[in-house]
Wavefront OBJ file of the C-alpha trace (Angstrom):
o trace
v 85.253 202.908 -87.877
v 82.659 205.186 -86.387
v 79.770 203.104 -88.207
v 81.050 199.643 -86.987
v 81.175 200.986 -83.356
v 77.822 202.226 -83.522
v 76.663 199.276 -84.997
v 78.296 197.174 -82.240
v 76.670 199.173 -79.459
v 73.411 198.875 -81.272
v 73.599 195.105 -81.336
v 74.649 195.344 -77.271
v 71.603 197.459 -76.944
v 69.371 195.084 -78.688
v 70.549 191.981 -76.718
v 70.027 193.913 -73.385
v 66.627 194.568 -74.448
v 65.348 191.121 -74.663
v 62.113 190.353 -72.624
v 62.813 187.877 -69.883
v 59.846 185.483 -70.042
v 60.766 183.238 -67.384
v 64.027 181.657 -65.767
v 64.829 178.518 -63.893
v 62.124 176.633 -65.683
v 62.266 173.045 -67.360
v 62.660 172.434 -70.767
v 62.473 169.006 -72.476
v 62.854 167.577 -76.150
v 60.733 165.682 -78.507
v 62.465 164.033 -81.735
v 61.826 160.908 -83.883
v 58.459 159.984 -82.580
v 57.097 163.196 -84.053
v 59.162 163.884 -87.028
v 56.955 164.599 -89.960
v 54.067 164.847 -88.189
v 51.523 167.632 -87.867
v 52.073 170.445 -85.323
v 49.499 172.288 -83.840
v 50.040 175.281 -86.110
v 49.529 172.922 -89.398
v 53.251 172.902 -90.139
v 55.385 169.352 -90.327
v 57.369 168.632 -87.339
v 60.990 168.600 -88.487
v 63.434 167.833 -85.587
v 66.296 169.335 -87.431
v 64.695 172.794 -87.302
v 65.025 175.113 -84.371
v 61.392 175.054 -83.117
v 59.638 174.542 -79.931
v 56.244 173.845 -78.345
v 54.700 175.863 -75.533
v 51.397 175.903 -74.130
v 50.468 179.249 -74.268
v 52.472 181.966 -76.323
v 51.435 182.680 -79.642
v 52.620 180.778 -82.709
v 55.584 182.504 -84.554
v 57.235 183.788 -81.277
v 61.138 183.797 -81.440
v 62.541 182.735 -77.825
v 65.878 182.366 -76.862
v 66.639 179.570 -74.605
v 69.851 179.532 -72.304
v 70.675 176.190 -70.571
v 71.582 177.610 -67.058
v 73.886 175.005 -66.546
v 76.177 175.768 -69.215
v 75.162 178.704 -70.563
v 74.749 177.576 -74.050
v 71.652 179.232 -75.871
v 69.985 179.067 -79.091
v 66.900 180.678 -80.731
v 63.774 178.692 -81.498
v 60.641 179.417 -83.497
v 57.310 178.387 -81.607
v 55.143 176.425 -83.828
v 53.556 173.669 -81.499
v 51.859 173.208 -77.990
v 52.963 171.113 -75.110
v 54.482 169.826 -73.415
v 51.589 168.494 -71.222
v 53.647 168.098 -67.847
v 52.846 170.580 -65.127
v 56.688 170.617 -64.200
v 58.024 171.698 -67.725
v 57.550 174.933 -69.516
v 58.775 174.141 -73.119
v 59.419 171.390 -75.465
v 62.375 171.783 -78.040
v 63.069 170.092 -81.123
v 66.053 167.726 -81.284
v 68.129 170.311 -82.880
v 67.678 172.780 -80.189
v 68.149 170.107 -77.459
v 71.512 169.249 -78.934
v 72.867 172.747 -79.532
v 71.968 173.328 -75.579
v 73.693 170.173 -74.594
v 70.807 168.743 -73.083
v 70.455 165.456 -75.007
v 72.004 163.268 -72.174
v 69.823 164.772 -69.392
v 66.512 164.942 -71.476
v 65.671 168.118 -69.553
v 67.429 171.354 -68.632
v 66.791 174.425 -66.485
v 66.453 177.095 -68.805
v 65.881 180.969 -68.945
v 63.494 181.825 -71.676
v 63.788 185.441 -73.436
v 61.661 186.732 -76.112
v 63.458 188.119 -79.271
v 59.786 188.731 -80.967
v 56.358 187.650 -80.305
v 54.333 186.122 -82.679
v 50.882 187.466 -83.748
v 47.928 186.464 -81.628
v 45.956 184.675 -84.179
v 42.712 182.951 -83.649
v 44.441 179.826 -83.967
v 47.000 180.623 -81.538
v 44.146 181.557 -78.856
v 41.975 178.688 -79.828
v 45.207 175.828 -79.464
v 46.251 177.780 -76.232
v 42.914 177.407 -74.671
v 42.759 173.787 -75.677
v 46.484 173.258 -73.946
v 44.947 174.776 -70.549
v 42.138 172.574 -70.842
v 44.473 169.631 -70.909
v 46.463 170.877 -68.289
v 43.456 171.372 -66.047
v 42.283 167.935 -66.673
v 45.956 166.642 -65.742
v 46.012 168.550 -62.761
v 42.705 166.849 -61.494
v 44.262 163.626 -62.374
v 47.440 164.533 -60.514
v 45.487 165.149 -57.184
v 43.558 162.045 -57.313
v 46.711 160.110 -57.661
v 48.343 161.585 -54.817
v 45.862 159.958 -52.501
v 47.441 156.605 -53.088
v 50.823 156.365 -55.383
v 51.252 152.809 -54.915
v 48.081 152.455 -57.151
v 49.574 152.360 -60.416
v 52.128 149.729 -59.685
v 50.084 147.508 -57.733
v 46.971 147.361 -60.591
v 49.543 146.050 -63.040
v 51.212 143.386 -61.179
v 48.229 141.456 -59.662
v 44.552 140.536 -60.090
v 44.177 140.421 -56.322
v 41.586 143.247 -54.766
v 44.084 143.373 -51.582
v 46.540 146.625 -52.137
v 49.167 145.514 -49.824
v 49.367 141.909 -51.368
v 49.501 143.661 -54.782
v 52.647 145.759 -53.823
v 53.899 142.759 -52.064
v 53.658 140.858 -55.574
v 55.140 143.700 -57.278
v 58.207 144.037 -55.409
v 58.905 140.192 -55.344
v 58.172 140.146 -59.325
v 60.765 143.229 -60.217
v 63.574 141.089 -59.915
v 66.753 143.420 -60.259
v 68.598 142.799 -63.599
v 65.184 142.473 -65.565
v 63.565 144.621 -67.984
v 59.881 145.376 -68.321
v 57.412 146.910 -70.987
v 54.567 149.381 -69.425
v 51.478 148.729 -71.631
v 49.329 152.001 -71.786
v 46.983 151.398 -74.344
v 45.678 149.102 -76.901
v 43.930 150.397 -80.208
v 41.915 148.616 -83.057
v 42.937 151.538 -85.214
v 46.875 151.999 -85.705
v 46.296 155.767 -86.280
v 45.059 155.959 -82.722
v 47.674 154.180 -81.551
v 49.875 156.474 -83.187
v 48.096 159.788 -81.636
v 48.190 158.271 -78.330
v 51.901 157.677 -78.600
v 52.235 161.299 -79.645
v 50.592 162.274 -76.321
v 53.214 159.980 -74.433
v 56.144 161.755 -76.219
v 54.570 165.267 -75.470
v 54.258 164.453 -71.747
v 57.980 163.793 -71.826
v 58.122 160.123 -72.013
v 60.684 158.098 -74.302
v 61.335 154.940 -75.527
v 57.659 154.358 -76.762
v 56.959 151.532 -78.985
v 53.866 150.277 -80.901
v 53.297 146.563 -80.580
v 51.302 145.464 -83.472
v 49.364 141.958 -83.605
v 48.646 141.105 -87.041
v 46.158 138.169 -86.136
v 44.184 140.283 -83.563
v 44.427 143.447 -85.386
v 45.441 145.213 -82.345
v 48.458 147.752 -81.987
v 49.535 148.236 -78.563
v 51.484 151.347 -77.024
v 54.085 150.731 -74.612
v 57.189 152.311 -72.682
v 59.921 149.361 -73.622
v 62.602 148.016 -71.808
v 62.431 149.599 -68.499
v 64.880 148.192 -65.888
v 63.338 146.904 -62.938
v 64.729 149.279 -60.510
v 63.062 152.040 -62.427
v 59.701 150.480 -62.974
v 58.282 151.884 -60.217
v 59.244 155.410 -60.536
v 58.440 155.416 -64.110
v 54.756 154.049 -63.387
v 54.104 156.904 -60.723
v 55.607 159.575 -63.492
v 52.993 158.107 -65.794
v 50.329 158.106 -63.263
v 50.975 161.724 -62.571
v 50.759 162.707 -65.982
v 47.540 161.179 -66.474
v 48.414 157.652 -67.853
v 46.942 155.492 -65.069
v 45.779 152.266 -67.203
v 49.010 150.353 -67.247
v 49.670 146.609 -67.783
v 53.142 145.464 -66.807
v 54.766 142.649 -68.893
v 58.512 141.214 -68.400
v 60.745 141.327 -71.320
v 62.083 137.961 -72.283
l 1 2 3 4 5 6 7 8 9 10 11 12 13 14 15 16 17 18 19 20 21 22 23 24 25 26 27 28 29 30 31 32 33 34 35 36 37 38 39 40 41 42 43 44 45 46 47 48 49 50 51 52 53 54 55 56 57 58 59 60 61 62 63 64 65 66 67 68 69 70 71 72 73 74 75 76 77 78 79 80 81 82 83 84 85 86 87 88 89 90 91 92 93 94 95 96 97 98 99 100 101 102 103 104 105 106 107 108 109 110 111 112 113 114 115 116 117 118 119 120 121 122 123 124 125 126 127 128 129 130 131 132 133 134 135 136 137 138 139 140 141 142 143 144 145 146 147 148 149 150 151 152 153 154 155 156 157 158 159 160 161 162 163 164 165 166 167 168 169 170 171 172 173 174 175 176 177 178 179 180 181 182 183 184 185 186 187 188 189 190 191 192 193 194 195 196 197 198 199 200 201 202 203 204 205 206 207 208 209 210 211 212 213 214 215 216 217 218 219 220 221 222 223 224 225 226 227 228 229 230 231 232 233 234 235 236 237 238 239 240 241 242 243 244 245 246 247 248 249 250 251 252
């Protein structure tokens, strides 16, 4: 009985000793688009494992992630870099997102506690430095985008050089009840298209599709079936994340 009590209080001491890394930060998740692909530390991503991507912490770090909205938590192992969106702190595997009950919302405000810190290897340092450079580029892109938030929408809706005309045309075209594909790139190499789609997913976007034209040998990457009332917001979010080359196409 005494031994059991000692063990119980030892566990309580361990739980209370966890280092709070950050709280009130945003978590997102990634799943099918990356399942089986290589992570930044060289492993194969398995959306059914409890893993995560983070831009700075060492690979192998175990984090306890708690959804602040419902109190649910799970431990995840860091094996990847991302998410490459300034407002997001951590990208979780689908299994972790299910455990935290955040699949429906896609993101959640969380608390991150360090259960154990991984070794700060050369690979961890190199990939963290690369992640920092990517975020710096996205940051400069965001600043440029703020000067004209309507630019991303108008450039995809008309060829005229007058911005006010473009915006007007776009608003008339986006009829309620219609759906649109937002094309973001076209590649002669399907592998390059897959890499680009991976970047989109890492940035937190969903419903990514590869559209291959066998006759032209081109693979296009797009966000599919966006409702008309969400097109403008989606385009602005894409532009803010650095994806400014956009072509809008109405779905039949």
